[in-house]
C-alpha positions in Angstrom: 11.3 10.4 33.1 9.1 7.7 31.7 10.3 5.4 28.9 8.1 5.2 25.8 6.5 1.8 25.5 8.2 -0.5 23.0 5.8 -2.0 20.5 6.5 -5.6 19.8 6.3 -6.7 16.2 3.1 -8.6 15.5 3.0 -11.3 12.8 0.0 -12.3 10.8 -0.7 -15.6 9.0 -0.9 -15.3 5.2 -4.6 -16.3 5.5 -5.3 -13.3 7.8 -3.5 -11.0 5.4 -5.4 -12.5 2.4 -8.7 -11.9 4.1 -7.8 -8.3 5.0 -6.8 -7.6 1.4 -9.5 -9.7 -0.3 -6.9 -11.7 -2.2 -5.7 -15.3 -2.3 -3.0 -16.7 0.1 -0.7 -17.4 -2.9 -0.9 -13.7 -3.8 0.2 -12.8 -0.2 3.2 -15.2 -0.5 4.0 -13.6 -3.9 4.0 -10.1 -2.3 6.5 -11.4 0.3 8.7 -12.8 -2.4 8.5 -9.6 -4.3 9.6 -7.6 -1.2 6.3 -5.6 -1.1 5.4 -7.2 2.3 7.9 -8.2 4.9 7.6 -11.8 5.9 9.5 -14.8 7.3 9.1 -18.5 7.9 8.8 -18.8 11.7 8.2 -21.7 14.0 8.7 -25.5 13.7 7.5 -26.5 11.2 8.2 -23.2 9.5 5.1 -21.3 8.5 4.9 -18.0 6.7 4.2 -15.0 8.8 3.8 -11.4 7.6 4.9 -8.4 9.7 1.8 -6.3 10.5 3.7 -3.0 10.0 4.6 -4.0 6.5 0.9 -4.5 5.8 0.3 -0.9 6.9 3.1 0.3 4.7 1.8 -1.7 1.7 -1.7 -0.3 2.1 -0.4 3.2 2.3 1.7 2.6 -0.8 -1.3 1.2 -2.7 -3.5 4.1 -1.6 -0.9 6.6 -2.9 -0.6 4.8 -6.2 -4.4 4.8 -6.6 -4.5 8.5 -5.8 -1.8 9.3 -8.4 -3.5 7.2 -11.0 -6.8 9.0 -10.4 -5.0 12.3 -10.8 -3.3 11.1 -14.0 -6.6 9.9 -15.5 -8.2 13.2 -14.5 -5.5 15.2 -16.2 -5.9 13.1 -19.4 -9.6 14.1 -19.6 -9.2 17.8 -18.5 -10.0 20.4 -21.1 -7.7 23.4 -21.8 -9.9 25.9 -19.9 -9.7 23.5 -16.8 -6.0 23.3 -17.0 -5.1 26.8 -18.0 -8.0 28.7 -16.6 -10.2 31.2 -18.5 -8.6 34.5 -17.4 -7.5 36.9 -20.1 -3.9 36.7 -19.0 -3.6 33.3 -20.7 -5.0 34.5 -24.0 -2.8 35.6 -26.9 
């Protein structure tokens, strides 16, 4: 029986995360403080590091939020025939 490989946590510097997300480093630190990214101050002297898996989760969450907003905007501009269809079963 082979054991599944254990994936060690990888930590990224806030500058790396900022570059990946096209935002400022201060915004990355704010996301950590808000709890939207998992991070910690590691090393001596302590420096912020962001857990890579939390970045993946954050991107998935943002993608889902964008998808939902697009659907909501689409529903706000839909006409009644688009929403209810045009079959005779829906006519009074």
